[in-house]
C-alpha positions as CSV (number, residue, x, y, z in Angstrom):
1,X,0.0,0.0,0.0
2,X,1.2,3.6,-0.7
3,X,3.0,5.5,2.0
4,X,0.3,8.1,2.6
5,X,2.8,10.6,3.9
6,X,4.7,10.6,0.6
7,X,4.2,13.6,-1.6
8,X,2.4,13.1,-4.9
9,X,5.0,15.0,-6.9
10,X,7.4,12.3,-7.9
11,X,10.1,14.5,-9.4
12,X,10.8,18.1,-10.3
13,X,11.2,17.1,-13.9
14,X,7.6,16.1,-13.9
15,X,6.3,19.0,-12.0
16,X,3.4,19.1,-14.4
17,X,2.1,16.2,-12.3
18,X,2.0,18.2,-9.1
19,X,-1.7,18.9,-9.6
20,X,-2.9,15.7,-11.3
21,X,-6.4,16.9,-11.8
22,X,-5.2,19.8,-13.9
23,X,-2.0,18.8,-15.6
24,X,-3.6,17.5,-18.7
25,X,-5.6,20.6,-19.5
26,X,-3.0,22.3,-21.6
27,X,-1.3,19.4,-23.2
28,X,-1.1,19.8,-27.0
29,X,-1.9,23.5,-26.9
30,X,-0.8,26.9,-25.6
31,X,-2.7,29.4,-23.6
32,X,-2.7,33.2,-23.7
33,X,-0.9,34.8,-20.8
34,X,-3.2,36.5,-18.4
35,X,-0.6,39.0,-17.1
36,X,-1.2,42.6,-18.0
37,X,0.6,44.3,-20.9
38,X,4.2,45.2,-20.1
39,X,4.3,48.4,-18.1
40,X,0.7,48.4,-17.2
41,X,-0.5,48.4,-13.6
42,X,-1.9,45.0,-12.4
43,X,-5.0,45.6,-10.2
44,X,-5.2,43.0,-7.4
45,X,-8.6,41.5,-6.7
46,X,-10.2,38.7,-4.7
47,X,-11.2,35.7,-6.8
48,X,-12.6,33.5,-4.0
49,X,-13.7,33.8,-0.4
50,X,-13.4,30.7,1.9
51,X,-14.8,31.5,5.3
52,X,-12.8,34.5,6.5
53,X,-10.0,33.9,4.0
54,X,-9.6,35.4,0.6
55,X,-7.8,33.9,-2.5
56,X,-6.2,36.6,-4.6
57,X,-5.9,36.9,-8.4
58,X,-2.1,37.2,-8.0
59,X,-2.0,33.9,-6.1
60,X,-4.1,32.2,-8.7
61,X,-1.8,33.5,-11.5
62,X,1.3,32.3,-9.5
63,X,-0.1,28.8,-9.2
64,X,-1.0,28.7,-12.9
65,X,2.4,29.9,-14.0
66,X,4.1,26.5,-14.5
67,X,1.2,25.3,-16.6
68,X,1.1,28.5,-18.7
69,X,4.8,28.4,-19.2
70,X,4.6,24.9,-20.7
71,X,1.6,25.9,-22.8
72,X,3.4,29.0,-24.2
73,X,6.1,26.7,-25.7
74,X,3.4,25.2,-28.0
75,X,1.6,27.5,-30.4
76,X,-2.1,27.5,-31.1
77,X,-5.0,29.7,-32.2
78,X,-5.5,32.6,-29.9
79,X,-9.2,31.8,-29.2
80,X,-8.3,28.2,-28.3
81,X,-5.5,29.6,-26.0
82,X,-7.9,31.8,-24.2
83,X,-10.5,29.1,-23.7
84,X,-7.9,26.7,-22.3
85,X,-6.5,29.4,-20.0
86,X,-10.0,30.1,-18.7
87,X,-10.6,26.4,-18.1
88,X,-7.3,26.1,-16.3
89,X,-8.1,29.1,-14.0
90,X,-11.5,27.8,-13.2
91,X,-10.3,24.3,-12.2
92,X,-7.2,25.5,-10.5
93,X,-9.2,28.0,-8.4
94,X,-11.5,25.1,-7.3
95,X,-8.5,23.2,-6.3
96,X,-7.2,26.1,-4.3
97,X,-10.5,26.4,-2.5
98,X,-10.2,22.8,-1.5
99,X,-6.7,23.4,-0.2
100,X,-8.0,26.3,1.9
101,X,-10.8,24.1,3.3
102,X,-8.2,21.5,4.2
103,X,-5.9,24.1,5.8
104,X,-8.8,25.2,8.0
105,X,-9.6,21.6,9.0
106,X,-5.9,21.1,9.8
107,X,-5.9,24.2,12.0
108,X,-8.9,22.9,13.9
109,X,-7.2,19.5,14.4
110,X,-3.8,21.0,15.3
111,X,-2.3,19.2,12.3
112,X,0.8,20.8,10.7
113,X,3.8,20.1,8.5
114,X,7.4,21.0,9.7
115,X,10.2,22.2,7.5
116,X,12.1,19.0,8.5
117,X,9.2,16.9,7.0
118,X,9.4,18.9,3.8
119,X,13.2,18.4,3.7
120,X,12.6,14.6,4.1
121,X,10.0,14.7,1.3
122,X,12.4,16.4,-1.0
123,X,15.1,13.8,-0.3
124,X,12.6,11.0,-1.0
125,X,11.6,12.6,-4.3
126,X,15.2,12.9,-5.3
127,X,16.1,9.3,-4.3
128,X,13.0,7.9,-6.0
129,X,13.9,9.5,-9.3
130,X,17.2,8.0,-10.4
131,X,19.2,9.1,-7.4
132,X,19.0,12.9,-8.2
133,X,20.3,15.3,-5.6
134,X,17.9,17.6,-3.9
135,X,19.5,20.6,-5.7
136,X,18.9,18.9,-9.1
137,X,15.2,18.4,-8.1
138,X,15.0,22.1,-7.3
139,X,16.7,23.2,-10.4
140,X,14.4,21.1,-12.6
141,X,11.4,22.5,-10.7
142,X,12.7,26.0,-11.5
143,X,13.2,25.1,-15.1
144,X,9.5,24.1,-15.2
145,X,8.5,27.5,-13.9
146,X,8.1,26.5,-10.2
147,X,10.4,28.4,-7.7
148,X,12.0,26.5,-4.9
149,X,9.7,28.3,-2.5
150,X,6.5,27.3,-4.4
151,X,7.8,23.8,-4.9
152,X,8.3,23.4,-1.2
153,X,4.8,24.9,-0.6
154,X,3.4,22.3,-3.0
155,X,5.1,19.5,-1.1
156,X,3.8,21.0,2.2
157,X,0.2,21.0,0.8
158,X,0.5,17.4,-0.2
159,X,2.0,16.3,3.1
160,X,-0.7,18.2,5.0
161,X,-3.4,16.5,2.9
162,X,-1.9,13.1,3.5
163,X,-1.9,13.7,7.3
164,X,-5.6,14.8,7.1
165,X,-6.5,11.7,5.1
166,X,-4.8,9.5,7.7
167,X,-6.7,11.2,10.4
168,X,-10.1,11.5,8.9
169,X,-10.4,8.9,6.2
170,X,-7.9,6.1,5.9
171,X,-9.0,4.2,9.0
172,X,-12.5,3.8,7.5
173,X,-11.4,2.5,4.1
174,X,-12.0,-1.2,3.6
175,X,-10.8,-3.0,0.4
176,X,-12.4,-6.5,-0.1
177,X,-11.5,-9.3,-2.5
178,X,-14.8,-8.6,-4.2
179,X,-13.7,-5.0,-4.8
180,X,-10.5,-6.2,-6.4
181,X,-12.3,-8.8,-8.5
182,X,-14.8,-6.2,-9.7
183,X,-12.0,-3.9,-10.7
184,X,-10.4,-6.7,-12.8
185,X,-13.7,-7.5,-14.4
186,X,-14.0,-3.9,-15.4
187,X,-10.7,-4.1,-17.2
188,X,-11.7,-7.3,-18.9
189,X,-14.9,-5.7,-20.2
190,X,-13.1,-2.6,-21.4
191,X,-10.6,-4.8,-23.3
192,X,-13.3,-7.0,-24.8
193,X,-14.8,-3.9,-26.4
194,X,-11.7,-3.8,-28.6
195,X,-11.4,-7.6,-29.4
196,X,-12.8,-9.5,-32.3
197,X,-14.7,-12.7,-31.5
198,X,-16.8,-15.5,-32.9
199,X,-20.2,-16.4,-31.6
200,X,-23.2,-18.6,-32.2
201,X,-26.8,-18.0,-31.4
202,X,-30.2,-19.6,-31.1
203,X,-33.2,-17.4,-32.0
204,X,-36.6,-18.4,-30.6
205,X,-39.3,-16.5,-32.4
206,X,-41.7,-14.6,-30.0
207,X,-43.6,-11.9,-31.9
208,X,-44.9,-9.3,-29.4
209,X,-48.3,-9.5,-31.2
210,X,-48.8,-13.0,-29.7
211,X,-51.3,-13.4,-26.9
212,X,-49.8,-13.4,-23.4
213,X,-50.1,-17.1,-22.9
214,X,-48.4,-17.8,-26.2
215,X,-45.5,-15.4,-25.3
216,X,-45.1,-17.2,-22.0
217,X,-44.8,-20.5,-23.9
218,X,-42.2,-19.1,-26.2
219,X,-40.2,-17.8,-23.3
220,X,-40.5,-21.2,-21.6
221,X,-39.0,-22.8,-24.7
222,X,-36.1,-20.3,-24.7
223,X,-35.5,-20.9,-21.0
224,X,-35.5,-24.7,-21.5
225,X,-33.0,-24.5,-24.4
226,X,-30.8,-22.2,-22.3
227,X,-30.9,-24.7,-19.4
228,X,-29.9,-27.6,-21.6
229,X,-27.0,-25.6,-23.1
230,X,-25.8,-24.7,-19.6
231,X,-25.8,-28.3,-18.7
232,X,-23.3,-29.0,-21.5
233,X,-25.5,-30.2,-24.3
234,X,-24.1,-29.5,-27.8
235,X,-25.0,-25.9,-28.6
236,X,-24.9,-26.5,-32.4
237,X,-27.3,-29.4,-32.1
238,X,-29.7,-27.3,-30.0
239,X,-29.5,-24.6,-32.6
240,X,-30.3,-27.0,-35.5
241,X,-33.3,-28.3,-33.6
242,X,-34.7,-25.1,-32.0
243,X,-33.4,-22.0,-33.7
244,X,-35.9,-20.1,-35.9
245,X,-33.1,-18.3,-37.7
246,X,-32.9,-19.9,-41.1
247,X,-29.7,-18.2,-42.1
248,X,-27.6,-19.8,-39.3
249,X,-29.6,-22.9,-38.1
250,X,-28.0,-25.3,-40.5
251,X,-24.5,-24.2,-39.3
252,X,-25.4,-24.7,-35.7
253,X,-26.1,-21.0,-35.1
254,X,-22.5,-19.9,-36.1
255,X,-22.2,-16.2,-36.9
256,X,-18.6,-16.3,-37.9
257,X,-16.0,-13.6,-37.0
258,X,-17.4,-10.5,-35.4
259,X,-16.0,-7.1,-34.6
260,X,-17.0,-5.0,-31.6
261,X,-20.2,-3.2,-32.6
262,X,-21.4,-5.7,-35.2
263,X,-24.2,-6.9,-33.0
264,X,-27.1,-4.8,-31.6
265,X,-26.3,-2.9,-28.4
266,X,-28.4,-5.2,-26.2
267,X,-26.5,-8.3,-27.5
268,X,-23.1,-6.5,-27.6
269,X,-23.3,-5.7,-23.9
270,X,-24.0,-9.3,-23.1
271,X,-21.1,-10.7,-25.1
272,X,-18.7,-8.4,-23.2
273,X,-19.6,-10.3,-20.0
274,X,-19.2,-13.8,-21.4
275,X,-16.1,-15.9,-21.3
276,X,-15.3,-18.2,-24.2
277,X,-17.7,-21.2,-24.0
278,X,-20.2,-19.3,-21.9
279,X,-23.9,-19.2,-22.8
280,X,-26.2,-16.2,-22.2
281,X,-29.6,-16.3,-20.7
282,X,-32.4,-15.6,-23.3
283,X,-32.2,-11.9,-24.4
284,X,-35.1,-10.1,-25.8
285,X,-34.2,-8.7,-29.2
286,X,-36.9,-7.4,-31.5
287,X,-39.4,-10.2,-32.1
288,X,-37.1,-13.0,-30.8
289,X,-35.5,-14.4,-27.7
290,X,-31.8,-14.9,-28.4
291,X,-29.4,-17.2,-26.6
292,X,-25.7,-16.4,-27.3
293,X,-22.6,-18.5,-27.0
294,X,-19.0,-17.1,-27.3
295,X,-17.1,-19.6,-29.5
296,X,-13.8,-17.8,-29.7
297,X,-12.2,-14.4,-28.8
298,X,-8.9,-12.7,-29.8
299,X,-6.2,-13.2,-27.3
300,X,-6.2,-11.0,-24.2
301,X,-3.2,-8.9,-23.3
302,X,-4.2,-8.5,-19.7
303,X,-2.2,-10.3,-17.0
304,X,-3.8,-13.0,-15.1
305,X,-5.9,-11.9,-12.1
306,X,-3.5,-13.3,-9.5
307,X,-0.6,-11.5,-11.2
308,X,-2.5,-8.2,-11.3
309,X,-4.1,-8.5,-7.8
310,X,-1.6,-6.4,-5.9
311,X,-1.7,-3.5,-8.3
312,X,-5.4,-3.7,-8.6
313,X,-5.8,-3.5,-4.8
314,X,-3.7,-0.4,-4.9
315,X,-5.8,1.1,-7.6
316,X,-9.0,0.3,-5.8
317,X,-7.5,1.8,-2.6
318,X,-6.7,5.0,-4.4
319,X,-10.2,5.2,-6.1
320,X,-11.9,4.8,-2.7
321,X,-9.5,7.3,-1.2
322,X,-10.4,9.9,-3.8
323,X,-14.1,9.2,-3.4
324,X,-13.9,9.6,0.3
325,X,-11.8,12.7,0.0
326,X,-14.4,14.2,-2.4
327,X,-17.2,13.5,0.0
328,X,-15.2,14.9,2.9
329,X,-14.5,18.1,1.0
330,X,-18.1,18.4,0.0
331,X,-19.0,18.2,3.6
332,X,-16.5,21.0,4.5
333,X,-18.0,23.2,1.7
334,X,-21.5,22.8,3.1
335,X,-20.2,23.9,6.5
336,X,-18.1,26.9,5.2
337,X,-19.1,30.0,3.3
338,X,-17.5,29.6,-0.2
339,X,-17.8,32.3,-2.8
340,X,-16.2,32.2,-6.2
341,X,-15.7,35.6,-7.8
342,X,-13.6,34.6,-10.9
């Protein structure tokens, strides 16, 4: 499990990951600078109020500077630049409001971060990134537009958040084997949406215009065929005997090679959940009940569940942590006057 006291910024050379929620906003495009024209007077103003505290425009600009510096090295249409800058400012300000709420919670709980702890965090960042020296980390941060002071402040914010999470949230998190299995199944389904496969089906005609009793009889036939297929009876023989699809009945219901999206959405969603050899329950599609079998699927590139279990547990842990943090911050916002003036 992660050391929750470790800073999230792994290295100064990747300072762009210091605010993971925001770092992708300006990739692939520049943003117009928001500083006033050279020589003009910059008028300070409040862009947000959190309780009795104010967040200033100059503070927001300072926090945005590393992102804007990276963006200015690109080159893009001025209107696009302005839109991305506005998006950055909006999301960054929201992040700063959360930080102010966390600071107030830390003050109430007498939680703080010492300079010694920040020094230790810097040393860990350096050692975890190819044995860099602390000075090299700082130099690379400065090259990315983040001064040593602001880099240390970012580490402090992250260490403070980690302490608060330890105090308020971590003890309540529970990761079960079912959570981990569900996370793996989600990856499996996502991959299957990209993989070709071969399938067979049995279609039991059941026009919706039939009387209710007749429809129930057709459903009973579909259920009985499904039960026999599940018990291991030959699917092809069942198709030849019971399927009402003339195009595939003689071939045992074989559909041949299929690409994701070839089947109707209601059938496609079922195939994603079936392993090779599995048979679906009867699915209502149009005027028929359809029973599907996956005959073959392109080879998966995913590691086996047991091999991925440790990493998946870590991922589930982080997901639950982020969800718990979000709920906690929402609670703080409800208890605190927050006003956005950007």
